[in-house]
C-alpha positions in Angstrom: -0.4 -0.2 0.2 2.4 1.7 0.6 3.8 2.8 -3.1 1.2 4.3 -3.9 0.9 7.6 -4.4 -0.8 10.3 -3.0 -2.8 11.4 -5.9 -3.8 9.3 -9.5 -5.4 11.2 -12.4 -8.3 9.4 -14.1 -9.7 10.4 -17.4 -13.2 11.4 -17.1 -12.8 11.4 -13.8 -10.6 13.9 -12.0 -8.1 14.0 -9.2 -8.7 10.7 -7.2 -6.8 11.9 -3.6 -5.3 9.3 -0.9 -8.1 10.2 2.5 -5.6 10.3 5.3 -8.2 9.5 7.9 -9.3 6.1 5.8 -6.6 4.9 4.2 -7.9 2.0 1.8 -9.8 5.1 0.3 -9.3 7.4 -2.5 -11.4 10.5 -2.9 -12.2 13.1 -5.4 -14.6 15.7 -6.4 -15.8 13.5 -10.0 -18.0 14.9 -12.0 -21.9 13.2 -12.5 -25.1 14.3 -13.4 -24.7 17.2 -14.6 -22.2 18.7 -11.7 -19.8 17.2 -8.7 -20.3 14.7 -6.8 -17.8 12.8 -3.7 -16.4 9.6 -5.5 -15.2 7.6 -3.4 -12.6 4.6 -4.4 -12.2 2.2 -2.1 -10.9 -1.4 -0.9 -9.5 -3.7 1.4 -6.4 -4.5 0.2 -5.8 -1.1 -1.7 -3.9 -1.2 -4.9 -3.7 0.6 -9.2 -5.0 -2.1 -10.3 -8.1 -2.6 -8.1 -8.5 2.0 -8.5 -8.5 1.4 -12.0 -11.7 -1.3 -12.3 -13.4 0.8 -9.4 -13.5 3.8 -11.9 -14.2 1.6 -14.4 -17.7 1.1 -12.8 -17.8 4.3 -11.9 -17.8 5.3 -15.4 -20.5 2.5 -16.4 -22.6 5.4 -13.7 -21.5 8.3 -16.0 -22.6 6.9 -18.8 -26.1 6.6 -17.1 -26.6 9.1 -14.5 -30.6 9.1 -15.1 -31.2 5.6 -14.4 -28.6 5.5 -11.9 -30.8 8.4 -10.4 -33.8 7.1 -10.7 -33.0 3.4 -9.5 -31.6 4.5 -6.6 -34.5 7.0 -6.4 -37.2 4.1 -6.3 -35.6 2.0 -4.1 -35.3 4.9 -1.2 -39.1 5.4 -1.5 -39.4 1.7 -1.7 -37.0 1.2 1.4 -37.7 4.8 3.8 -40.5 6.7 2.5 -43.3 4.4 5.0 -40.6 5.4 7.6 -39.8 8.6 6.9 -43.2 9.7 6.4 -44.8 7.8 10.3 -41.7 6.2 12.3 -40.3 10.3 11.3 -43.1 13.2 11.3 -43.1 12.9 7.6 -45.8 15.9 6.1 -48.5 14.0 5.2 -49.1 16.0 2.3 -45.9 15.5 0.3 -46.7 12.7 -2.6 -44.1 9.7 -2.7 -43.5 11.4 -6.0 -41.8 15.0 -4.2 -40.1 13.1 -1.5 -37.4 11.3 -4.4 -37.1 14.9 -6.4 -36.5 16.0 -3.1 -33.2 13.6 -3.7 -30.2 14.7 -4.3 -26.6 12.2 -4.5 -24.2 13.6 -2.9 -21.6 10.7 -2.5 -20.8 7.5 -4.0 -18.5 4.9 -3.3 -17.4 2.0 -5.5 -15.0 -0.8 -5.3 -13.3 -2.6 -7.5 -15.4 -5.8 -8.2 -18.2 -3.3 -8.5 -20.4 -3.1 -5.6 -21.8 0.5 -4.4 -23.0 2.7 -1.9 -25.3 5.7 -3.8 -25.4 8.9 -0.8 -28.0 11.4 -0.8 -27.0 14.5 0.8 -26.9 15.1 4.8 -30.0 15.7 6.5 -32.5 15.5 3.6 -35.1 13.8 4.0 -33.8 12.6 7.4 -32.5 14.7 10.4 -29.1 13.7 11.3 -28.5 11.3 8.9 -27.8 10.3 5.0 -30.1 7.9 3.0 -27.8 5.6 0.3 -29.4 2.7 -1.3 -26.4 0.3 -2.0 -25.9 -2.4 -4.8 -23.9 -3.7 -8.0 -23.2 -1.0 -10.8 -23.7 1.0 -12.5 -27.1 0.7 -11.5 -28.4 -2.7 -10.1 -29.1 -0.7 -6.9 -31.8 -3.5 -3.9 -31.2 -1.8 -1.1 -32.7 1.7 1.0 -31.2 2.0 5.2 -30.1 4.6 6.6 -26.1 6.1 7.7 -24.7 8.1 10.0 
C-alpha cells in the first residue's frame, strides 16, 4: 500500500487523492449528473489495479446517470418513504414522487468488484442521517437504509 501515490489522475474522473483518514480509500470531486459529487474508491487492500477497476465501474455509472438516479430514488422511496412519513413525522401532504424529487446524490462509493453505495445529501429528508442505496454498479441497486 505504501507504493501507491497520494494522487492519481484518471480520465473522466479527475484527480483522486489518498484519504488520510481512510487509508484504503481514494476520493475525488467527480462529474456526475451535470454537477460534481464526492467519489470514494475503496477496497480492503487497495492497489492501483483495484483503483482502475473501481474507476471503470464508476465510468459506467457516469454513462447512465439518469438511470442510476432513478433506480436509487425508487429504492430509497420503496425502502424508506413510509419510515420517514410514519416514524420520523414526515409531512403527510408530501407525495412519494415529491419526496424522491427532493433527493440529491451527494456521494458514490465504488469498490473494485463493482459493489457500490449511492449516498444522498446529509440530513435530507432524515435529520442527522443520510439515505444510502447499495448494490452493484452501474445501476443494480437493491437495498436502501439510513447511515450516519
